[in-house]
N, C-alpha and C positions, 0 to 999 in steps of 0.2 A: 505452142513450141511442141514438136516432134521429139519423141520418146532417142535417144540414141537406139543406133540399132546393137552395141555391146551391153548395154548397162543394168541386162540381167546380170550377166558375168561378174559384172564390176558391182553391183549393186548386193551380190550372196556373200562378200571377200574383205569390203569396205565399211567404214563407218560413214555415215552423212556427210561428216564434215570433210574426210577425202573425197568423196564424191562430189560434195560443192565444188572441190576445190578445183578436181578434175574437167568438171564439166562447166563451172561458171553459172551454174543458178543457185537460187537462192532454194532455201531450206525446205521452203513450201511447194514447192515444187516436184524439189527431191520425194516428198512423200506423197503426194501425187499419185506418182510414178511407181512409186512402191507401193501403193495400192492395187497396182494394175498387177504384179507379179503372183508369181502360185505360194503355196504354204510354204515347202520347204524353202526356197528361197527368202522367202521373209522370216521361217526360222534360222535360215544362218546368218543374215544379216545383221540377227536377236543377237546372235552368239558374238558372232565376231566386237558390237558396240559393249555388250558386257565385259566380256576380256578387254577390252582396251580400256573402260572405265576402271575396272580394279588396279590395272599394272598401272593407270596416271593417278591411284590413290595410294599406290606401293611406295612409287616414286618419291610424292609429295611426303609420304612422310619420311621416305630415306635421306632426302633433303633437307632438312627441316632445322634448320640454325640452331645449335644449343647455343645455350648462355653462355655469356664468355665471363670467363672465372678470372677472378681478378687477384693481381699475385700477388705475394708476402712481401710489404714492405720492406727494405732490405733493416732499419734501424728497430723493427718489429721485436724484435729478442731483446734487445736490452730494454726496450717501454716496457714488455710484458713484466720484467721480473718488478720493476717499480713503481707498477702503475693497475687498477682494477681496470676488468671488464670493461664497467662503461665510462671508465676514464679513455682505455682505448676506443671504444667507439664512439666517444665526442672525436677523440682527437684525431682520429683517420677518416672520420665520416662514412665509414662500412655500416652496415647490421652488425646485430646480435650475433645472426649463425654465421657470418663470414668471419668475425672475432675468434668463433669459437671454433672455426675450422682452423683458423691462422694456429691456436692456442694448442692445439693435438698435436702441429708439426713441431714444440716446445720439448729438448731435451729434461730428464727428469729431474733435473735441478736447476733448471732454470720453473720447473712446475712447483718445487718447494720454496723455492725463493719469491714467485707469486703468491703461493698461498700463505706464506707468513705475513706478505706486506697486506692482501685482503684483511686479514686477520687483525692485522695492528690497526688498520684503518674501520675498522666496524667498533675497537675501544673506543678510539677517540670520537666517534662516532655518537658510541653511549654517553659516555663522559659528556662530550659537549653537550646533549640534550639533557642529562640532568641538571648541568650546569645552568642552563637556558631555562627550565622551568622552575628552579630554583628562584632564577632572578623575576622569577615574573610573580612567582609568590608573596617574594617583596617588596615588589613593586606597586601591587594591587593584592595588601591583604583583605583576609575575609573581614567582613561583621562580627563582632560577637554577635554569639546567639544569649538571643535574649528569650526566656524560658514563659509565655503566657501567665497571667496570675491565674490562680486555681479557682476554681467558682465557687463562691459562699455557700454555704446549706442551709437553708432557712427551714428549719424547728418549728412545724405547724403544730400551734397549743390546740390540744381539744378544745371547743366550746366557743369559737371563734365565728361559728355560722359560715353559710353559703352567704356569695355574691352573684347576684344578674346585673350588670349591669354599672348604676351608680345606686341598688338599694340593695341592701344588705337585710337577710331574713335570721334573727338571730333566736336559738334555741331556745323556750322558756321552758324553767323547772317547772317538774311532774307537780310540784308542791302550789303551784302558781297558774298553771295550766287550766283558762275557761275552756268553753263551747266555742267562741269562735277559733279561741290557736290552737284544741282539736282538730276541728275543720277544717285550716291550712296546712294541718300537717299530711294528712290526709290527704289532700289534693296533691300538697307536693310530692309525696310515695310517689303516687300513680300517675296523675295525669298530668301539672305543670305546673312552672314556678308561680310562688303566692308568694305576697310580701304587702305590707300594710302601706300603701298611700302617701302615708304622712312622713314616712322617711324620705322621701326625694320629693314632695311639693310642698312640706313644710306642716303648719298648721290649718292654711286653706283647705288641707284635704283628708282631717280627720273624720275618721268614720268610714271609710273607703279603703279600698285595698282591690291588688291589681294580680288578678291570673291570667299571667301570661301575658295577653296585648288588653282583655279586655281589663275593665272598672265597673266594680259592680258594689252596691251596700252588704253588710252585716249578713240580710236577711238573703240577700239572692246570692251571697256566695255559703249559708249555710243551706240551703234549694240546692244548689251544684254538687255539692260535699255529699250529700245527699244522694242525687242524682250517680254521680261517674263514681265515687270511693264507698258507696253504700252507708254512709256517715250517719247515725240517729245521734240523737241529744244524748242518752243513756251513756253514748262511751266519754263523755268528755266531763263525767264525772268519777272522782275516786274514790272507790271505796264500795 
């Protein structure tokens, strides 16, 4: 397609939409012809397009439709004096902002009456809430508070001895202490629990001793006491 003879003159003062409408070819063909123009012609065309876009944008903003304002109902003044704003919202199916705008157009006397009605409704709601709470408490009484029994303090009597499992090592008075008993005491203080095996196994274990988990005879007990606790036979005699 050949370039029209007056394309350069029209390109400098028209937008692309106007050129395509005038010559009847596509936008791509208009752009190809535009690339063949001189720098001054392209600059003029760019300025015309920019101005056209700005004008179109401002026109769109100017003709943008505003939201339709809902007129005030005819009976709004009567209902305003005897209803709260929440009730007005439900009654007219309008937003709270719309009801507030309508309320600002009312007279001072209507506003005073409206505030008095709102205060009365608030008092009634509080009284109803108190009565409902009292009825709920009466229908569902709380169970009586039962104090847990106080723990019984057990007084420990001295001289009862110390127990390990089922065994019980009873302290032996100093006057009745023998060498074996003193050796047992020495091991109990620094090594391990010691008790006579007969306290658990009965008469079958007479003469045996339990040191921790070990079972030993009287000589083995004395040797262990000498080795672990430094016990000597002279410590077992009084005086």
